[in-house]
MDAnalysis code that builds the backbone (N, CA, C; Angstrom):
import MDAnalysis as mda
import numpy as np

u = mda.Universe.empty(324, n_residues=108, atom_resindex=np.repeat(np.arange(108), 3), trajectory=True)
u.add_TopologyAttr("name", ["N", "CA", "C"] * 108)
u.add_TopologyAttr("resid", np.arange(1, 109))
u.add_TopologyAttr("resname", ["ALA", "GLY", "PRO", "ASP", "CYS", "ALA", "ARG", "ARG", "CYS", "GLN", "GLY", "LEU", "SER", "PRO", "GLU", "GLY", "ASP", "GLY", "PRO", "PRO", "CYS", "SER", "GLY", "HIS", "GLY", "ARG", "CYS", "ASN", "ALA", "THR", "ALA", "ALA", "GLY", "ASP", "GLY", "THR", "CYS", "ALA", "CYS", "SER", "VAL", "GLY", "TRP", "ARG", "GLY", "VAL", "VAL", "CYS", "ASP", "VAL", "PRO", "CYS", "THR", "GLY", "LEU", "ASN", "THR", "THR", "GLY", "GLN", "ALA", "CYS", "GLY", "GLY", "HIS", "GLY", "LEU", "CYS", "LEU", "PRO", "SER", "GLY", "GLY", "CYS", "GLN", "CYS", "ASP", "ALA", "SER", "ALA", "THR", "THR", "GLY", "TYR", "TRP", "GLU", "GLY", "PRO", "ALA", "CYS", "ALA", "VAL", "CYS", "ALA", "ALA", "GLY", "TRP", "PHE", "GLY", "VAL", "ARG", "CYS", "ASP", "ARG", "THR", "CYS", "GLY", "ALA"])
u.atoms.positions = np.array([
    [10.197, 204.135, 122.810],
    [10.338, 203.309, 123.997],
    [10.916, 204.155, 125.127],
    [10.725, 203.675, 126.336],
    [11.237, 204.387, 127.493],
    [10.217, 205.351, 128.058],
    [10.452, 205.839, 129.282],
    [9.460, 206.709, 129.941],
    [9.202, 208.012, 129.215],
    [10.178, 208.499, 128.465],
    [9.986, 209.752, 127.743],
    [9.906, 209.546, 126.227],
    [9.766, 208.266, 125.816],
    [9.655, 207.894, 124.389],
    [10.867, 208.338, 123.579],
    [12.022, 208.465, 124.216],
    [13.229, 208.941, 123.530],
    [14.018, 207.821, 122.867],
    [13.741, 206.595, 123.215],
    [14.494, 205.470, 122.628],
    [13.762, 204.935, 121.418],
    [14.528, 204.805, 120.333],
    [13.950, 204.234, 119.112],
    [14.037, 202.715, 119.153],
    [13.066, 202.093, 118.535],
    [13.128, 200.642, 118.374],
    [14.252, 200.312, 117.415],
    [14.936, 199.211, 117.683],
    [16.020, 198.781, 116.808],
    [15.449, 198.189, 115.527],
    [16.257, 198.223, 114.485],
    [15.867, 197.607, 113.236],
    [14.990, 198.451, 112.341],
    [14.830, 199.730, 112.645],
    [14.087, 200.634, 111.766],
    [15.027, 201.178, 110.695],
    [14.477, 201.627, 109.600],
    [15.294, 202.282, 108.582],
    [15.792, 203.607, 109.145],
    [16.816, 204.201, 108.528],
    [17.308, 205.507, 109.015],
    [16.223, 206.586, 109.075],
    [15.208, 206.452, 108.201],
    [14.099, 207.424, 108.205],
    [13.108, 207.147, 109.327],
    [13.240, 205.978, 109.968],
    [12.322, 205.625, 111.053],
    [11.029, 205.011, 110.595],
    [10.940, 204.677, 109.304],
    [9.697, 204.058, 108.830],
    [9.894, 202.545, 108.711],
    [8.841, 201.872, 108.366],
    [8.891, 200.423, 108.240],
    [8.778, 199.758, 109.597],
    [8.658, 198.445, 109.590],
    [8.466, 197.734, 110.863],
    [9.757, 197.677, 111.676],
    [9.635, 197.709, 113.011],
    [10.827, 197.565, 113.846],
    [11.341, 196.124, 113.784],
    [12.540, 195.935, 114.238],
    [13.147, 194.608, 114.336],
    [13.192, 193.921, 112.972],
    [13.418, 194.712, 111.937],
    [13.514, 194.231, 110.550],
    [12.284, 193.473, 110.105],
    [11.179, 193.645, 110.809],
    [9.941, 192.950, 110.454],
    [9.911, 191.513, 110.924],
    [10.903, 191.114, 111.742],
    [10.997, 189.717, 112.184],
    [11.068, 189.591, 113.698],
    [10.387, 190.496, 114.400],
    [10.395, 190.422, 115.854],
    [9.517, 191.503, 116.455],
    [9.558, 191.584, 117.786],
    [8.790, 192.587, 118.531],
    [9.747, 193.526, 119.227],
    [9.412, 194.796, 119.204],
    [10.204, 195.816, 119.890],
    [9.689, 195.979, 121.313],
    [10.601, 196.081, 122.258],
    [10.253, 196.355, 123.648],
    [10.016, 197.863, 123.736],
    [8.820, 198.285, 123.345],
    [8.509, 199.700, 123.186],
    [7.609, 200.253, 124.270],
    [7.523, 199.584, 125.407],
    [6.690, 200.085, 126.497],
    [7.389, 201.256, 127.186],
    [6.694, 201.864, 128.138],
    [7.291, 202.972, 128.889],
    [8.532, 202.516, 129.641],
    [8.551, 201.255, 130.070],
    [9.725, 200.706, 130.753],
    [10.692, 200.047, 129.767],
    [10.341, 200.058, 128.482],
    [11.144, 199.366, 127.484],
    [12.417, 200.087, 127.101],
    [13.278, 199.340, 126.441],
    [14.569, 199.901, 126.047],
    [14.777, 199.899, 124.523],
    [13.745, 199.513, 123.766],
    [13.851, 199.532, 122.316],
    [14.502, 198.325, 121.712],
    [14.862, 197.323, 122.543],
    [15.504, 196.126, 122.012],
    [14.474, 195.217, 121.351],
    [14.973, 194.290, 120.540],
    [14.108, 193.382, 119.792],
    [14.072, 191.993, 120.434],
    [12.902, 191.383, 120.393],
    [12.717, 189.976, 120.716],
    [12.352, 189.307, 119.392],
    [13.273, 188.538, 118.843],
    [13.108, 187.978, 117.501],
    [12.044, 186.888, 117.439],
    [11.365, 186.830, 116.298],
    [10.418, 185.761, 116.016],
    [11.180, 184.455, 115.805],
    [10.471, 183.340, 115.931],
    [11.081, 182.035, 115.680],
    [11.696, 182.032, 114.292],
    [12.897, 181.551, 114.199],
    [13.583, 181.462, 112.913],
    [14.474, 182.644, 112.592],
    [14.564, 183.622, 113.497],
    [15.386, 184.813, 113.265],
    [16.272, 185.097, 114.455],
    [17.464, 185.631, 114.199],
    [18.439, 185.987, 115.241],
    [19.067, 187.331, 114.894],
    [19.896, 187.810, 115.790],
    [20.609, 189.056, 115.584],
    [19.993, 190.177, 116.402],
    [20.765, 191.210, 116.633],
    [20.315, 192.341, 117.446],
    [19.055, 192.959, 116.862],
    [18.953, 193.025, 115.523],
    [17.781, 193.619, 114.882],
    [16.970, 192.556, 114.128],
    [17.142, 191.285, 114.497],
    [16.371, 190.168, 113.917],
    [16.526, 190.098, 112.399],
    [17.732, 190.293, 111.916],
    [17.973, 190.288, 110.474],
    [18.789, 189.082, 110.002],
    [19.040, 188.120, 110.894],
    [19.812, 186.935, 110.543],
    [18.871, 185.734, 110.549],
    [18.585, 185.139, 109.371],
    [17.696, 183.978, 109.348],
    [18.412, 182.740, 109.876],
    [17.677, 181.937, 110.625],
    [18.223, 180.660, 111.091],
    [18.242, 179.666, 109.933],
    [19.192, 178.781, 109.965],
    [19.358, 177.766, 108.925],
    [18.338, 176.649, 109.113],
    [17.889, 176.078, 108.024],
    [17.109, 174.849, 108.056],
    [15.730, 174.944, 108.648],
    [14.967, 176.005, 108.340],
    [13.594, 176.071, 108.843],
    [12.781, 174.944, 108.227],
    [12.081, 174.194, 109.083],
    [11.257, 173.105, 108.558],
    [9.835, 173.603, 108.347],
    [8.948, 172.715, 107.967],
    [7.579, 173.118, 107.610],
    [6.785, 173.644, 108.795],
    [7.215, 173.349, 110.007],
    [6.520, 173.860, 111.188],
    [7.206, 175.104, 111.747],
    [8.202, 175.630, 111.035],
    [8.871, 176.850, 111.443],
    [9.998, 176.658, 112.438],
    [10.362, 175.407, 112.707],
    [11.457, 175.152, 113.623],
    [12.787, 175.305, 112.903],
    [13.718, 175.985, 113.537],
    [15.054, 176.159, 112.971],
    [15.833, 174.858, 113.075],
    [16.850, 174.739, 112.261],
    [17.769, 173.593, 112.297],
    [17.021, 172.277, 112.121],
    [15.990, 172.300, 111.300],
    [15.217, 171.103, 111.012],
    [14.503, 170.524, 112.221],
    [14.442, 171.281, 113.323],
    [13.847, 170.770, 114.538],
    [14.788, 169.875, 115.322],
    [16.074, 169.819, 114.878],
    [17.038, 168.928, 115.511],
    [18.272, 169.670, 116.005],
    [18.081, 170.919, 116.398],
    [19.220, 171.691, 116.878],
    [18.807, 173.050, 117.379],
    [19.802, 173.819, 117.738],
    [19.612, 175.149, 118.288],
    [20.168, 176.176, 117.310],
    [19.390, 177.211, 117.028],
    [19.853, 178.280, 116.156],
    [20.796, 179.186, 116.950],
    [22.001, 179.352, 116.449],
    [23.011, 180.182, 117.091],
    [22.848, 181.644, 116.688],
    [23.429, 182.578, 117.435],
    [23.328, 183.987, 117.068],
    [23.782, 184.286, 115.638],
    [24.681, 183.473, 115.106],
    [25.155, 183.665, 113.740],
    [24.145, 183.210, 112.689],
    [23.092, 182.478, 113.114],
    [22.118, 181.901, 112.193],
    [22.442, 180.460, 111.861],
    [23.636, 179.998, 112.218],
    [24.024, 178.597, 112.019],
    [23.360, 177.706, 113.064],
    [23.621, 176.425, 112.981],
    [23.001, 175.458, 113.880],
    [24.008, 174.747, 114.758],
    [23.592, 174.465, 115.974],
    [24.283, 173.533, 116.849],
    [23.358, 172.332, 116.926],
    [23.752, 171.245, 116.284],
    [22.877, 170.081, 116.163],
    [22.758, 169.300, 117.455],
    [21.570, 168.700, 117.654],
    [21.341, 167.839, 118.809],
    [22.285, 166.647, 118.755],
    [22.691, 166.178, 119.935],
    [23.566, 165.015, 120.033],
    [23.373, 164.367, 121.399],
    [22.246, 163.650, 121.543],
    [21.991, 162.939, 122.786],
    [21.060, 161.758, 122.513],
    [21.007, 160.842, 123.461],
    [20.140, 159.689, 123.327],
    [18.671, 160.111, 123.282],
    [18.335, 161.206, 123.911],
    [16.951, 161.693, 123.941],
    [16.538, 162.346, 122.630],
    [17.428, 163.165, 122.048],
    [17.077, 163.959, 120.865],
    [17.606, 163.379, 119.559],
    [18.504, 162.413, 119.641],
    [19.134, 161.850, 118.455],
    [20.475, 162.531, 118.204],
    [21.219, 161.960, 117.246],
    [22.546, 162.460, 116.907],
    [22.519, 162.964, 115.475],
    [22.492, 164.273, 115.319],
    [22.298, 164.929, 114.023],
    [23.524, 165.730, 113.635],
    [23.665, 165.966, 112.315],
    [24.755, 166.821, 111.829],
    [24.359, 167.439, 110.487],
    [25.250, 168.264, 109.953],
    [25.010, 168.964, 108.703],
    [24.641, 170.416, 108.987],
    [24.713, 171.269, 107.969],
    [24.437, 172.695, 108.169],
    [23.054, 172.968, 108.741],
    [22.070, 172.116, 108.408],
    [20.702, 172.314, 108.880],
    [20.260, 171.175, 109.801],
    [21.220, 170.404, 110.326],
    [20.920, 169.281, 111.229],
    [19.896, 168.333, 110.595],
    [20.098, 168.032, 109.318],
    [19.111, 167.240, 108.574],
    [19.539, 165.798, 108.314],
    [20.748, 165.417, 108.715],
    [21.221, 164.042, 108.486],
    [21.739, 163.471, 109.801],
    [21.724, 162.163, 109.874],
    [22.238, 161.504, 111.065],
    [23.762, 161.653, 111.132],
    [24.271, 161.822, 112.346],
    [25.711, 161.894, 112.558],
    [26.323, 160.542, 112.202],
    [27.598, 160.557, 111.888],
    [28.309, 159.319, 111.501],
    [28.103, 158.262, 112.576],
    [27.726, 157.055, 112.132],
    [27.523, 155.936, 113.037],
    [26.112, 155.817, 113.588],
    [25.234, 156.769, 113.234],
    [23.864, 156.753, 113.737],
    [22.884, 156.648, 112.576],
    [21.718, 156.026, 112.822],
    [20.694, 155.904, 111.781],
    [19.326, 155.840, 112.443],
    [18.297, 155.717, 111.614],
    [16.924, 155.654, 112.083],
    [16.210, 156.970, 111.871],
    [14.899, 156.954, 112.000],
    [14.075, 158.141, 111.792],
    [14.495, 159.266, 112.729],
    [14.888, 158.909, 113.946],
    [15.287, 159.909, 114.942],
    [16.810, 159.955, 115.141],
    [17.555, 159.269, 114.286],
    [19.029, 159.239, 114.393],
    [19.459, 158.833, 115.805],
    [18.774, 157.849, 116.339],
    [19.078, 157.410, 117.710],
    [19.452, 155.935, 117.791],
    [19.744, 155.336, 116.648],
    [20.131, 153.927, 116.615],
    [21.526, 153.784, 116.030],
    [22.241, 152.849, 116.546],
    [23.585, 152.574, 116.054],
    [23.760, 151.090, 115.855],
    [24.583, 150.686, 114.932],
    [24.832, 149.264, 114.692],
    [25.527, 148.661, 115.921],
    [25.093, 147.465, 116.301],
    [25.712, 146.780, 117.403],
    [25.144, 147.167, 118.764],
    [24.164, 148.055, 118.756],
    [23.599, 148.458, 120.055],
    [22.226, 147.874, 120.240],
])
């Protein structure tokens, strides 16, 4: 990467073989690039080596009900639009909420 090809892509083995970005992303390897990784869906970390929690069948992290954090953990959705979710993979309704979208509460 870089104008003189002096920058290595991140996430390569010490020998420089194998796919860049731990095989879970794209390396910015253009002439203007800096060798950094853009991680694929479901992966985080500088070298795309941290899997996101709760990948669902469509490849969405956090069960499709949250945001994958840099640590690979989840920040679950909590709004009237997205529902109120909790748990390590945002797979259950938050306390006091129910329904398919976790957007209903008793008495409301």
